[in-house]
MOPAC internal coordinates of N, CA, C and O (Angstrom, degrees):
PM7 1SCF
backbone

  N    0.0000 0     0.00 0     0.00 0    0    0    0
  C    1.4912 1     0.00 0     0.00 0    1    0    0
  C    1.4965 1   112.03 1     0.00 0    2    1    0
  O    1.2310 1   121.03 1   -38.81 1    3    2    1
  N    1.3050 1   115.63 1   141.19 1    3    2    1
  C    1.3864 1   121.85 1   178.06 1    5    3    2
  C    1.5783 1   110.14 1  -100.98 1    6    5    3
  O    1.2310 1   121.75 1   -58.64 1    7    6    5
  N    1.3558 1   114.26 1   121.36 1    7    6    5
  C    1.4103 1   122.36 1  -175.71 1    9    7    6
  C    1.5468 1   111.30 1  -109.62 1   10    9    7
  O    1.2310 1   119.33 1   -62.72 1   11   10    9
  N    1.2696 1   118.88 1   117.28 1   11   10    9
  C    1.4873 1   123.96 1   177.86 1   13   11   10
  C    1.5557 1   108.77 1   -96.31 1   14   13   11
  O    1.2310 1   121.69 1   -46.88 1   15   14   13
  N    1.3627 1   114.36 1   133.12 1   15   14   13
  C    1.4584 1   118.33 1  -178.75 1   17   15   14
  C    1.4613 1   106.02 1  -123.84 1   18   17   15
  O    1.2310 1   119.32 1   -63.09 1   19   18   17
  N    1.3344 1   118.90 1   116.91 1   19   18   17
  C    1.4472 1   124.08 1   167.36 1   21   19   18
  C    1.5073 1   111.69 1   -93.44 1   22   21   19
  O    1.2310 1   119.44 1   -50.73 1   23   22   21
  N    1.3159 1   118.68 1   129.27 1   23   22   21
  C    1.4580 1   122.98 1  -170.32 1   25   23   22
  C    1.4624 1   110.95 1    90.35 1   26   25   23
  O    1.2310 1   119.41 1  -157.11 1   27   26   25
  N    1.3112 1   118.73 1    22.89 1   27   26   25
  C    1.4710 1   121.28 1  -174.70 1   29   27   26
  C    1.5013 1   114.95 1   -65.56 1   30   29   27
  O    1.2310 1   116.44 1   149.36 1   31   30   29
  N    1.3412 1   124.37 1   -30.64 1   31   30   29
  C    1.4261 1   120.00 1  -178.36 1   33   31   30
  C    1.5409 1   116.13 1   -71.98 1   34   33   31
  O    1.2310 1   120.35 1   166.39 1   35   34   33
  N    1.3487 1   116.94 1   -13.61 1   35   34   33
  C    1.4228 1   118.48 1   178.12 1   37   35   34
  C    1.5151 1   118.03 1   -72.69 1   38   37   35
  O    1.2310 1   118.82 1    -4.92 1   39   38   37
  N    1.2826 1   119.85 1   175.08 1   39   38   37
  C    1.4291 1   122.07 1  -174.73 1   41   39   38
  C    1.5188 1   112.78 1   -60.10 1   42   41   39
  O    1.2310 1   119.23 1   136.23 1   43   42   41
  N    1.2812 1   119.08 1   -43.77 1   43   42   41
  C    1.4785 1   121.76 1  -178.80 1   45   43   42
  C    1.5545 1   106.36 1   -72.66 1   46   45   43
  O    1.2310 1   118.68 1   138.66 1   47   46   45
  N    1.3016 1   120.12 1   -41.34 1   47   46   45
  C    1.5132 1   120.74 1   179.51 1   49   47   46
  C    1.5346 1   110.19 1   -61.09 1   50   49   47
  O    1.2310 1   119.80 1   134.81 1   51   50   49
  N    1.3297 1   117.99 1   -45.19 1   51   50   49
  C    1.4488 1   121.15 1   179.38 1   53   51   50
  C    1.5357 1   110.34 1   -59.50 1   54   53   51
  O    1.2310 1   121.02 1   135.78 1   55   54   53
  N    1.2567 1   115.66 1   -44.22 1   55   54   53
  C    1.4824 1   120.44 1  -178.24 1   57   55   54
  C    1.5670 1   107.75 1   -64.43 1   58   57   55
  O    1.2310 1   118.53 1   131.02 1   59   58   57
  N    1.2509 1   120.41 1   -48.98 1   59   58   57
  C    1.4657 1   123.79 1   176.35 1   61   59   58
  C    1.5637 1   112.94 1   -55.17 1   62   61   59
  O    1.2310 1   121.48 1   135.09 1   63   62   61
  N    1.3216 1   114.78 1   -44.91 1   63   62   61
  C    1.4579 1   119.51 1   177.95 1   65   63   62
  C    1.5287 1   112.52 1   -59.19 1   66   65   63
  O    1.2310 1   122.50 1   129.93 1   67   66   65
  N    1.3533 1   112.82 1   -50.07 1   67   66   65
  C    1.4712 1   119.78 1  -177.85 1   69   67   66
  C    1.5405 1   108.00 1   -58.69 1   70   69   67
  O    1.2310 1   120.15 1   131.00 1   71   70   69
  N    1.3096 1   117.31 1   -49.00 1   71   70   69
  C    1.5168 1   122.85 1  -178.79 1   73   71   70
  C    1.5524 1   109.00 1   -58.77 1   74   73   71
  O    1.2310 1   119.91 1   135.10 1   75   74   73
  N    1.3250 1   117.79 1   -44.90 1   75   74   73
  C    1.4369 1   119.05 1  -177.71 1   77   75   74
  C    1.5156 1   111.00 1   -68.04 1   78   77   75
  O    1.2310 1   120.10 1   139.32 1   79   78   77
  N    1.2608 1   117.41 1   -40.68 1   79   78   77
  C    1.5257 1   120.40 1   178.12 1   81   79   78
  C    1.5594 1   109.58 1   -64.52 1   82   81   79
  O    1.2310 1   119.68 1   142.38 1   83   82   81
  N    1.2932 1   118.21 1   -37.62 1   83   82   81
  C    1.4677 1   121.07 1  -179.48 1   85   83   82
  C    1.5099 1   114.51 1   -75.41 1   86   85   83
  O    1.2310 1   120.65 1   150.75 1   87   86   85
  N    1.3389 1   116.35 1   -29.25 1   87   86   85
  C    1.4781 1   117.11 1  -167.78 1   89   87   86
  C    1.5460 1   111.09 1  -119.31 1   90   89   87
  O    1.2310 1   117.61 1  -172.30 1   91   90   89
  N    1.2821 1   122.16 1     7.70 1   91   90   89
  C    1.4532 1   119.95 1  -178.97 1   93   91   90
  C    1.4847 1   111.81 1  -154.05 1   94   93   91
  O    1.2310 1   120.38 1    -3.81 1   95   94   93
  N    1.2968 1   116.88 1   176.19 1   95   94   93
  C    1.4291 1   123.70 1   177.44 1   97   95   94
  C    1.5148 1   114.89 1  -110.53 1   98   97   95
  O    1.2310 1   122.89 1  -165.32 1   99   98   97
  N    1.3555 1   112.07 1    14.68 1   99   98   97
  C    1.5187 1   118.87 1  -178.03 1  101   99   98
  C    1.5481 1   108.51 1   -67.65 1  102  101   99
  O    1.2310 1   123.70 1   -27.54 1  103  102  101
  N    1.3474 1   110.51 1   152.46 1  103  102  101
  C    1.4703 1   117.24 1   171.61 1  105  103  102
  C    1.5148 1   106.13 1   -92.87 1  106  105  103
  O    1.2310 1   119.95 1   -41.30 1  107  106  105
  N    1.3539 1   117.70 1   138.70 1  107  106  105
  C    1.4298 1   124.50 1  -175.75 1  109  107  106
  C    1.5273 1   108.67 1  -115.84 1  110  109  107
  O    1.2310 1   121.42 1   -49.88 1  111  110  109
  N    1.3422 1   114.89 1   130.12 1  111  110  109
  C    1.4736 1   121.19 1   175.37 1  113  111  110
  C    1.5696 1   102.67 1  -112.82 1  114  113  111
  O    1.2310 1   120.30 1   -67.61 1  115  114  113
  N    1.2653 1   117.03 1   112.39 1  115  114  113
  C    1.4561 1   125.53 1  -172.39 1  117  115  114
  C    1.5311 1   109.50 1  -110.15 1  118  117  115
  O    1.2310 1   122.36 1   -46.53 1  119  118  117
  N    1.3692 1   113.08 1   133.47 1  119  118  117
  C    1.4613 1   117.70 1  -177.61 1  121  119  118
  C    1.4716 1   113.94 1   -89.57 1  122  121  119
  O    1.2310 1   119.76 1   -22.93 1  123  122  121
  N    1.3218 1   118.06 1   157.07 1  123  122  121
  C    1.4734 1   125.92 1   169.03 1  125  123  122
  C    1.5378 1   108.57 1  -150.72 1  126  125  123
  O    1.2310 1   121.19 1   -28.25 1  127  126  125
  N    1.3211 1   115.34 1   151.75 1  127  126  125
  C    1.4349 1   121.32 1   174.27 1  129  127  126
  C    1.4923 1   112.24 1   -92.90 1  130  129  127
  O    1.2310 1   121.27 1   131.86 1  131  130  129
  N    1.3586 1   115.17 1   -48.14 1  131  130  129
  C    1.4851 1   119.85 1   178.67 1  133  131  130
  C    1.5210 1   107.80 1  -124.17 1  134  133  131
  O    1.2310 1   120.98 1   -36.67 1  135  134  133
  N    1.3065 1   115.74 1   143.33 1  135  134  133
  C    1.5211 1   120.39 1  -173.79 1  137  135  134
  C    1.4878 1   113.23 1   -55.55 1  138  137  135
  O    1.2310 1   118.07 1   147.42 1  139  138  137
  N    1.3103 1   121.29 1   -32.58 1  139  138  137
  C    1.4255 1   121.75 1  -176.85 1  141  139  138
  C    1.5215 1   111.31 1   -69.96 1  142  141  139
  O    1.2310 1   119.60 1   170.70 1  143  142  141
  N    1.3475 1   118.37 1    -9.30 1  143  142  141
  C    1.4293 1   121.32 1   175.68 1  145  143  142
  C    1.5203 1   114.96 1   -77.54 1  146  145  143
  O    1.2310 1   120.19 1   163.44 1  147  146  145
  N    1.3455 1   117.23 1   -16.56 1  147  146  145
  C    1.4552 1   121.60 1  -176.62 1  149  147  146
  C    1.5282 1   107.32 1   -66.35 1  150  149  147
  O    1.2310 1   119.94 1   -54.74 1  151  150  149
  N    1.3011 1   117.72 1   125.26 1  151  150  149
  C    1.4635 1   118.03 1   178.28 1  153  151  150
  C    1.5717 1   111.81 1   -70.88 1  154  153  151
  O    1.2310 1   119.59 1   -50.11 1  155  154  153
  N    1.2975 1   118.39 1   129.89 1  155  154  153
  C    1.4255 1   119.60 1  -179.87 1  157  155  154
  C    1.5462 1   113.26 1   -73.20 1  158  157  155
  O    1.2310 1   120.98 1   159.21 1  159  158  157
  N    1.3124 1   115.72 1   -20.79 1  159  158  157
  C    1.4659 1   120.87 1  -174.57 1  161  159  158
  C    1.5105 1   114.08 1   -86.22 1  162  161  159
  O    1.2310 1   120.37 1   173.89 1  163  162  161
  N    1.3315 1   116.90 1    -6.11 1  163  162  161
  C    1.4759 1   121.54 1   179.04 1  165  163  162
  C    1.4912 1   112.31 1  -115.27 1  166  165  163
  O    1.2310 1   120.37 1   -83.03 1  167  166  165
  N    1.2976 1   116.90 1    96.97 1  167  166  165
  C    1.4740 1   119.95 1  -178.58 1  169  167  166
  C    1.5494 1   105.83 1  -136.24 1  170  169  167
  O    1.2310 1   121.23 1   -40.23 1  171  170  169
  N    1.3404 1   115.26 1   139.77 1  171  170  169
  C    1.4717 1   119.71 1  -178.44 1  173  171  170
  C    1.5514 1   106.75 1  -164.08 1  174  173  171
  O    1.2310 1   121.16 1   -26.59 1  175  174  173
  N    1.3023 1   115.39 1   153.41 1  175  174  173
  C    1.4827 1   118.90 1   177.73 1  177  175  174
  C    1.5746 1   111.50 1   -64.23 1  178  177  175
  O    1.2310 1   120.72 1   153.96 1  179  178  177
  N    1.3288 1   116.23 1   -26.04 1  179  178  177
  C    1.4521 1   121.52 1  -177.30 1  181  179  178
  C    1.5395 1   112.82 1   -89.26 1  182  181  179
  O    1.2310 1   120.74 1  -178.70 1  183  182  181
  N    1.2784 1   116.19 1     1.30 1  183  182  181
  C    1.4846 1   121.59 1  -175.91 1  185  183  182
  C    1.5454 1   109.41 1  -114.94 1  186  185  183
  O    1.2310 1   121.77 1   -56.94 1  187  186  185
  N    1.3784 1   114.22 1   123.06 1  187  186  185
  C    1.4321 1   122.59 1   179.56 1  189  187  186
  C    1.4823 1   107.14 1  -118.06 1  190  189  187
  O    1.2310 1   118.90 1   -55.20 1  191  190  189
  N    1.3380 1   119.70 1   124.80 1  191  190  189
  C    1.4548 1   122.54 1   173.35 1  193  191  190
  C    1.5492 1   110.02 1   -94.78 1  194  193  191
  O    1.2310 1   120.71 1   -51.66 1  195  194  193
  N    1.3431 1   116.24 1   128.34 1  195  194  193
  C    1.4702 1   122.49 1  -177.52 1  197  195  194
  C    1.5321 1   108.06 1  -126.06 1  198  197  195
  O    1.2310 1   120.74 1   -48.68 1  199  198  197
  N    1.2890 1   116.20 1   131.32 1  199  198  197
  C    1.3992 1   122.69 1   172.08 1  201  199  198
  C    1.5229 1   111.72 1   -69.42 1  202  201  199
  O    1.2310 1   119.52 1   -45.00 1  203  202  201
  N    1.3699 1   118.52 1   135.00 1  203  202  201
  C    1.4498 1   119.01 1  -179.18 1  205  203  202
  C    1.5319 1   108.25 1  -141.94 1  206  205  203
  O    1.2310 1   121.45 1   -37.79 1  207  206  205
  N    1.3627 1   114.82 1   142.21 1  207  206  205
  C    1.4614 1   122.86 1   172.56 1  209  207  206
  C    1.5297 1   104.49 1  -120.11 1  210  209  207
  O    1.2310 1   120.58 1   -72.70 1  211  210  209
  N    1.3494 1   116.50 1   107.30 1  211  210  209
  C    1.5161 1   119.40 1  -178.79 1  213  211  210
  C    1.4526 1   115.41 1   -63.58 1  214  213  211
  O    1.2310 1   119.69 1   159.68 1  215  214  213
  N    1.3017 1   118.20 1   -20.32 1  215  214  213
  C    1.4702 1   121.57 1   179.04 1  217  215  214
  C    1.4927 1   112.49 1   -83.23 1  218  217  215
  O    1.2310 1   119.30 1   174.36 1  219  218  217
  N    1.3318 1   118.95 1    -5.64 1  219  218  217
  C    1.4861 1   126.67 1   178.95 1  221  219  218
  C    1.4886 1   107.08 1  -110.46 1  222  221  219
  O    1.2310 1   120.58 1   -71.80 1  223  222  221
  N    1.3384 1   116.50 1   108.20 1  223  222  221
  C    1.4259 1   120.87 1  -175.00 1  225  223  222
  C    1.5833 1   113.60 1   -57.14 1  226  225  223
  O    1.2310 1   120.11 1   140.15 1  227  226  225
  N    1.2687 1   117.39 1   -39.85 1  227  226  225
  C    1.4874 1   120.14 1  -179.92 1  229  227  226
  C    1.5177 1   109.91 1   -66.58 1  230  229  227
  O    1.2310 1   120.37 1   144.99 1  231  230  229
  N    1.3249 1   116.90 1   -35.01 1  231  230  229
  C    1.4634 1   120.20 1   178.29 1  233  231  230
  C    1.4886 1   110.96 1   -67.17 1  234  233  231
  O    1.2310 1   119.46 1   136.38 1  235  234  233
  N    1.3382 1   118.63 1   -43.62 1  235  234  233
  C    1.4280 1   123.12 1   175.80 1  237  235  234
  C    1.5163 1   111.52 1   -62.46 1  238  237  235
  O    1.2310 1   119.18 1   138.87 1  239  238  237
  N    1.3094 1   119.18 1   -41.13 1  239  238  237
  C    1.4384 1   121.30 1  -179.65 1  241  239  238
  C    1.4698 1   109.81 1   -66.82 1  242  241  239
  O    1.2310 1   118.05 1   136.30 1  243  242  241
  N    1.3244 1   121.32 1   -43.70 1  243  242  241
  C    1.4646 1   128.14 1   175.83 1  245  243  242
  C    1.5298 1   109.68 1   -55.25 1  246  245  243
  O    1.2310 1   121.60 1   133.87 1  247  246  245
  N    1.3065 1   114.55 1   -46.13 1  247  246  245
  C    1.5039 1   118.22 1   179.87 1  249  247  246
  C    1.4956 1   112.51 1   -60.69 1  250  249  247
  O    1.2310 1   119.92 1   138.01 1  251  250  249
  N    1.3140 1   117.76 1   -41.99 1  251  250  249
  C    1.4749 1   123.13 1  -175.27 1  253  251  250
  C    1.5596 1   111.56 1   -81.11 1  254  253  251
  O    1.2310 1   120.03 1   166.59 1  255  254  253
  N    1.2626 1   117.55 1   -13.41 1  255  254  253
  C    1.4700 1   119.95 1  -178.07 1  257  255  254
  C    1.5263 1   109.86 1   -52.56 1  258  257  255
  O    1.2310 1   121.32 1   -54.99 1  259  258  257
  N    1.3149 1   115.08 1   125.01 1  259  258  257
  C    1.4975 1   119.90 1   174.54 1  261  259  258
  C    1.5363 1   114.57 1    82.44 1  262  261  259
  O    1.2310 1   120.17 1  -176.31 1  263  262  261
  N    1.3454 1   117.28 1     3.69 1  263  262  261
  C    1.4491 1   119.70 1  -179.01 1  265  263  262
  C    1.5465 1   110.75 1   -86.98 1  266  265  263
  O    1.2310 1   118.62 1   -34.01 1  267  266  265
  N    1.2995 1   120.24 1   145.99 1  267  266  265
  C    1.4400 1   129.47 1   173.35 1  269  267  266
  C    1.4742 1   111.08 1  -100.73 1  270  269  267
  O    1.2310 1   120.34 1   147.16 1  271  270  269
  N    1.2846 1   116.96 1   -32.84 1  271  270  269
  C    1.4639 1   124.15 1  -177.35 1  273  271  270
  C    1.4772 1   111.42 1  -134.39 1  274  273  271
  O    1.2310 1   118.69 1   -44.90 1  275  274  273
  N    1.3167 1   120.10 1   135.10 1  275  274  273
  C    1.4507 1   124.42 1   174.57 1  277  275  274
  C    1.5201 1   110.33 1  -112.41 1  278  277  275
  O    1.2310 1   120.61 1   -57.05 1  279  278  277
  N    1.3226 1   116.44 1   122.95 1  279  278  277
  C    1.4594 1   121.48 1   171.29 1  281  279  278
  C    1.5257 1   104.91 1  -106.42 1  282  281  279
  O    1.2310 1   120.90 1   -63.97 1  283  282  281
  N    1.3207 1   115.89 1   116.03 1  283  282  281
  C    1.4821 1   122.44 1  -175.82 1  285  283  282
  C    1.4827 1   109.01 1  -111.70 1  286  285  283
  O    1.2310 1   119.95 1   -65.89 1  287  286  285
  N    1.2995 1   117.70 1   114.11 1  287  286  285
  C    1.4966 1   120.06 1  -177.89 1  289  287  286
  C    1.5135 1   104.51 1  -104.48 1  290  289  287
  O    1.2310 1   121.60 1   -56.12 1  291  290  289
  N    1.3954 1   114.54 1   123.88 1  291  290  289
  C    1.3931 1   120.11 1   179.39 1  293  291  290
  C    1.5160 1   111.18 1  -117.21 1  294  293  291
  O    1.2310 1   119.70 1   -57.37 1  295  294  293
  N    1.3016 1   118.18 1   122.63 1  295  294  293
  C    1.4336 1   122.47 1   176.37 1  297  295  294
  C    1.4919 1   109.86 1  -108.10 1  298  297  295
  O    1.2310 1   120.53 1   -89.48 1  299  298  297
  N    1.3088 1   116.59 1    90.52 1  299  298  297
  C    1.4292 1   120.41 1  -171.44 1  301  299  298
  C    1.5127 1   115.92 1   -68.69 1  302  301  299
  O    1.2310 1   120.12 1   165.67 1  303  302  301
  N    1.3176 1   117.37 1   -14.33 1  303  302  301
  C    1.4817 1   115.95 1  -175.06 1  305  303  302
  C    1.5812 1   110.26 1   -83.52 1  306  305  303
  O    1.2310 1   120.75 1   146.41 1  307  306  305
  N    1.3797 1   116.18 1   -33.59 1  307  306  305
  C    1.4608 1   115.85 1  -174.67 1  309  307  306
  C    1.4946 1   116.01 1  -117.45 1  310  309  307
  O    1.2310 1   120.32 1   177.38 1  311  310  309
  N    1.3184 1   116.99 1    -2.62 1  311  310  309
  C    1.4928 1   122.08 1  -172.92 1  313  311  310
  C    1.5256 1   108.08 1   -71.71 1  314  313  311
  O    1.2310 1   118.93 1   -46.15 1  315  314  313
  N    1.3136 1   119.64 1   133.85 1  315  314  313
  C    1.4618 1   121.47 1   173.96 1  317  315  314
  C    1.5273 1   110.56 1   -76.74 1  318  317  315
  O    1.2310 1   120.24 1   144.52 1  319  318  317
  N    1.3233 1   117.14 1   -35.48 1  319  318  317
  C    1.5159 1   119.57 1  -179.84 1  321  319  318
  C    1.4649 1   113.22 1   -74.77 1  322  321  319
  O    1.2310 1   119.49 1   136.25 1  323  322  321
  N    1.3487 1   118.57 1   -43.75 1  323  322  321
  C    1.4103 1   123.11 1  -171.12 1  325  323  322
  C    1.4894 1   110.63 1  -100.44 1  326  325  323
  O    1.2310 1   118.36 1   -75.84 1  327  326  325
  N    1.3153 1   120.73 1   104.16 1  327  326  325
  C    1.4559 1   122.47 1  -177.89 1  329  327  326
  C    1.5219 1   112.32 1   -80.76 1  330  329  327
  O    1.2310 1   119.67 1   160.60 1  331  330  329
  N    1.3487 1   118.23 1   -19.40 1  331  330  329
  C    1.4046 1   121.27 1   178.09 1  333  331  330
  C    1.4823 1   109.03 1  -160.75 1  334  333  331
  O    1.2310 1   118.75 1   -23.46 1  335  334  333
  N    1.3397 1   119.99 1   156.54 1  335  334  333
  C    1.4682 1   121.61 1  -179.19 1  337  335  334
  C    1.5323 1   110.85 1   -63.70 1  338  337  335
  O    1.2310 1   118.41 1   154.82 1  339  338  337
  N    1.3090 1   120.64 1   -25.18 1  339  338  337
  C    1.4327 1   120.32 1   174.69 1  341  339  338
  C    1.5376 1   111.46 1   -65.33 1  342  341  339
  O    1.2310 1   120.64 1   136.97 1  343  342  341
  N    1.3134 1   116.38 1   -43.03 1  343  342  341
  C    1.4612 1   122.38 1   174.66 1  345  343  342
  C    1.4798 1   109.73 1   -60.91 1  346  345  343
  O    1.2310 1   120.33 1   135.99 1  347  346  345
  N    1.3457 1   116.98 1   -44.01 1  347  346  345
  C    1.4682 1   120.83 1   175.66 1  349  347  346
  C    1.5165 1   114.89 1   -56.67 1  350  349  347
  O    1.2310 1   119.98 1   140.62 1  351  350  349
  N    1.3522 1   117.64 1   -39.38 1  351  350  349
  C    1.4188 1   122.17 1   177.51 1  353  351  350
  C    1.5972 1   110.73 1   -69.97 1  354  353  351
  O    1.2310 1   120.80 1   145.42 1  355  354  353
  N    1.3233 1   116.08 1   -34.58 1  355  354  353
  C    1.4146 1   119.13 1   172.83 1  357  355  354
  C    1.4642 1   111.71 1   -59.61 1  358  357  355
  O    1.2310 1   119.83 1   134.69 1  359  358  357
  N    1.3256 1   117.93 1   -45.31 1  359  358  357
  C    1.5252 1   120.19 1   179.31 1  361  359  358
  C    1.5311 1   108.61 1   -64.20 1  362  361  359
  O    1.2310 1   120.78 1   142.21 1  363  362  361
  N    1.3392 1   116.10 1   -37.79 1  363  362  361
  C    1.5368 1   117.67 1   178.86 1  365  363  362
  C    1.5159 1   111.66 1   -63.19 1  366  365  363
  O    1.2310 1   120.83 1   141.29 1  367  366  365
  N    1.3330 1   116.03 1   -38.71 1  367  366  365
  C    1.4626 1   121.44 1  -179.36 1  369  367  366
  C    1.5272 1   109.18 1   -68.79 1  370  369  367
  O    1.2310 1   120.22 1   142.69 1  371  370  369
  N    1.3155 1   117.19 1   -37.31 1  371  370  369
  C    1.4721 1   122.97 1   177.58 1  373  371  370
  C    1.5627 1   107.76 1   -67.40 1  374  373  371
  O    1.2310 1   119.72 1   136.23 1  375  374  373
  N    1.3501 1   118.14 1   -43.77 1  375  374  373
  C    1.4338 1   120.56 1   176.42 1  377  375  374
  C    1.5111 1   111.20 1   -62.91 1  378  377  375
  O    1.2310 1   120.35 1   140.88 1  379  378  377
  N    1.3400 1   116.94 1   -39.12 1  379  378  377
  C    1.4920 1   118.07 1   177.91 1  381  379  378
  C    1.4854 1   113.27 1   -64.54 1  382  381  379
  O    1.2310 1   119.42 1   142.88 1  383  382  381
  N    1.3275 1   118.70 1   -37.12 1  383  382  381
  C    1.5053 1   123.08 1   176.57 1  385  383  382
  C    1.5523 1   105.33 1   -66.29 1  386  385  383
  O    1.2310 1   117.67 1   137.22 1  387  386  385
  N    1.2999 1   122.05 1   -42.78 1  387  386  385
  C    1.4684 1   122.36 1  -177.91 1  389  387  386
  C    1.5042 1   109.20 1   -66.80 1  390  389  387
  O    1.2310 1   119.08 1   140.71 1  391  390  389
  N    1.3153 1   119.35 1   -39.29 1  391  390  389
  C    1.4751 1   119.41 1   178.27 1  393  391  390
  C    1.5358 1   111.83 1   -62.26 1  394  393  391
  O    1.2310 1   119.45 1   146.48 1  395  394  393
  N    1.3269 1   118.66 1   -33.52 1  395  394  393
  C    1.4327 1   120.69 1  -179.67 1  397  395  394
  C    1.5191 1   109.45 1   -63.48 1  398  397  395
  O    1.2310 1   120.62 1   146.67 1  399  398  397
  N    1.3315 1   116.42 1   -33.33 1  399  398  397
  C    1.4496 1   119.77 1   177.00 1  401  399  398
  C    1.5698 1   107.91 1   -63.91 1  402  401  399
  O    1.2310 1   119.87 1   154.78 1  403  402  401
  N    1.2697 1   117.85 1   -25.22 1  403  402  401
  C    1.5345 1   122.08 1   176.37 1  405  403  402
  C    1.5102 1   107.39 1   -90.30 1  406  405  403
  O    1.2310 1   119.02 1  -162.39 1  407  406  405
  N    1.3541 1   119.48 1    17.61 1  407  406  405
  C    1.4689 1   120.05 1  -179.33 1  409  407  406
  C    1.5152 1   112.16 1    64.33 1  410  409  407
  O    1.2310 1   119.77 1  -145.59 1  411  410  409
  N    1.2710 1   118.04 1    34.41 1  411  410  409
  C    1.4536 1   123.39 1   178.65 1  413  411  410
  C    1.5415 1   109.09 1  -133.51 1  414  413  411
  O    1.2310 1   120.71 1   -34.37 1  415  414  413
  N    1.2894 1   116.24 1   145.63 1  415  414  413
  C    1.4488 1   118.97 1   172.28 1  417  415  414
  C    1.4992 1   110.34 1  -145.69 1  418  417  415
  O    1.2310 1   119.99 1   -28.36 1  419  418  417
  N    1.2805 1   117.63 1   151.64 1  419  418  417
  C    1.4799 1   123.68 1   176.66 1  421  419  418
  C    1.5527 1   106.72 1   -97.51 1  422  421  419
  O    1.2310 1   120.37 1   -56.48 1  423  422  421
  N    1.3431 1   116.89 1   123.52 1  423  422  421
  C    1.4654 1   118.84 1  -173.89 1  425  423  422
  C    1.5143 1   111.43 1  -109.61 1  426  425  423
  O    1.2310 1   119.77 1   162.24 1  427  426  425
  N    1.3043 1   118.05 1   -17.76 1  427  426  425
  C    1.4324 1   120.25 1  -178.48 1  429  427  426
  C    1.5346 1   110.10 1  -120.53 1  430  429  427
  O    1.2310 1   120.81 1   -44.38 1  431  430  429
  N    1.3078 1   116.06 1   135.62 1  431  430  429
  C    1.4324 1   120.69 1  -178.14 1  433  431  430
  C    1.5312 1   111.09 1  -128.31 1  434  433  431
  O    1.2310 1   120.81 1   -49.36 1  435  434  433
  N    1.3723 1   116.05 1   130.64 1  435  434  433
  C    1.4661 1   118.79 1   174.21 1  437  435  434
  C    1.5705 1   104.76 1  -125.85 1  438  437  435
  O    1.2310 1   121.15 1   -47.35 1  439  438  437
  N    1.3181 1   115.41 1   132.65 1  439  438  437
  C    1.4500 1   122.34 1  -176.51 1  441  439  438
  C    1.4830 1   109.27 1  -123.28 1  442  441  439
  O    1.2310 1   119.10 1   -54.81 1  443  442  441
  N    1.3220 1   119.33 1   125.19 1  443  442  441
  C    1.4440 1   125.56 1   179.36 1  445  443  442
  C    1.5366 1   107.70 1  -122.06 1  446  445  443
  O    1.2310 1   119.82 1   -51.72 1  447  446  445
  N    1.2934 1   117.95 1   128.28 1  447  446  445
  C    1.4891 1   122.44 1  -179.71 1  449  447  446
  C    1.5302 1   112.43 1  -114.01 1  450  449  447
  O    1.2310 1   119.14 1   -46.96 1  451  450  449
  N    1.2343 1   119.24 1   133.04 1  451  450  449
  C    1.4416 1   125.07 1   167.25 1  453  451  450
  C    1.4789 1   111.07 1  -131.44 1  454  453  451
  O    1.2310 1   118.70 1     1.47 1  455  454  453
  N    1.2739 1   120.09 1  -178.53 1  455  454  453
  C    1.4630 1   123.12 1  -176.50 1  457  455  454
  C    1.5819 1   108.47 1   -66.17 1  458  457  455
  O    1.2310 1   122.48 1   -69.15 1  459  458  457
  N    1.3368 1   112.86 1   110.85 1  459  458  457
  C    1.5072 1   116.51 1   178.38 1  461  459  458
  C    1.4382 1   115.38 1    77.33 1  462  461  459
  O    1.2310 1   117.71 1  -177.74 1  463  462  461
  N    1.3416 1   121.96 1     2.26 1  463  462  461
  C    1.4176 1   122.49 1  -177.00 1  465  463  462
  C    1.5882 1   110.48 1  -135.29 1  466  465  463
  O    1.2310 1   120.54 1   -38.36 1  467  466  465
  N    1.2926 1   116.58 1   141.64 1  467  466  465
  C    1.3953 1   121.75 1   174.70 1  469  467  466
  C    1.4937 1   108.02 1  -128.27 1  470  469  467
  O    1.2310 1   121.04 1   -54.06 1  471  470  469
  N    1.3297 1   115.62 1   125.94 1  471  470  469
  C    1.5410 1   118.11 1   177.87 1  473  471  470
  C    1.5325 1   105.06 1  -114.37 1  474  473  471
  O    1.2310 1   120.95 1   -60.35 1  475  474  473
  N    1.3468 1   115.78 1   119.65 1  475  474  473
  C    1.4258 1   121.69 1  -179.67 1  477  475  474
  C    1.5151 1   107.98 1  -118.20 1  478  477  475
  O    1.2310 1   120.97 1   -52.10 1  479  478  477
  N    1.3206 1   115.75 1   127.90 1  479  478  477
  C    1.4611 1   119.34 1  -178.62 1  481  479  478
  C    1.5963 1   107.80 1  -117.73 1  482  481  479
  O    1.2310 1   120.63 1   -58.36 1  483  482  481
  N    1.3016 1   116.39 1   121.64 1  483  482  481
  C    1.4362 1   121.83 1  -179.21 1  485  483  482
  C    1.5501 1   108.62 1  -114.73 1  486  485  483
  O    1.2310 1   118.90 1   -48.49 1  487  486  485
  N    1.3273 1   119.71 1   131.51 1  487  486  485
  C    1.4281 1   120.11 1   177.28 1  489  487  486
  C    1.5498 1   110.90 1  -121.74 1  490  489  487
  O    1.2310 1   122.68 1   -35.11 1  491  490  489
  N    1.2920 1   112.46 1   144.89 1  491  490  489
  C    1.4846 1   122.10 1  -175.67 1  493  491  490
  C    1.5428 1   110.01 1   -75.28 1  494  493  491
  O    1.2310 1   122.28 1   -32.45 1  495  494  493
  N    1.3028 1   113.24 1   147.55 1  495  494  493
  C    1.4458 1   121.29 1   179.54 1  497  495  494
  C    1.4996 1   112.33 1   -86.74 1  498  497  495
  O    1.2310 1   120.10 1   180.00 1  499  498  497

């Protein structure tokens, strides 16, 4: 399974990546905005880092290409792009519509909320 992670360089994203690499054979597609965000301590043949700009539809589509599961980490307190988790969900819906144009759709949704953080997991049908 190919797992895409948006928000991968953050604390939660790094933890998820490490756990997936240690406990599964899944391929991970991890996002970054600026190259200096890529953690030097997490490298693996099953881990691919891709630059993504969520405000650019073709960039978002390119990032999602080939993914079966999307883990979307939203930090609504400090993110420049996402002013609120509602706006983040709107972006996700837009990305979901765009992926259907690629003959893909996410059919399962899991949402986890903590203080200042929203973890949303979408899986392809």
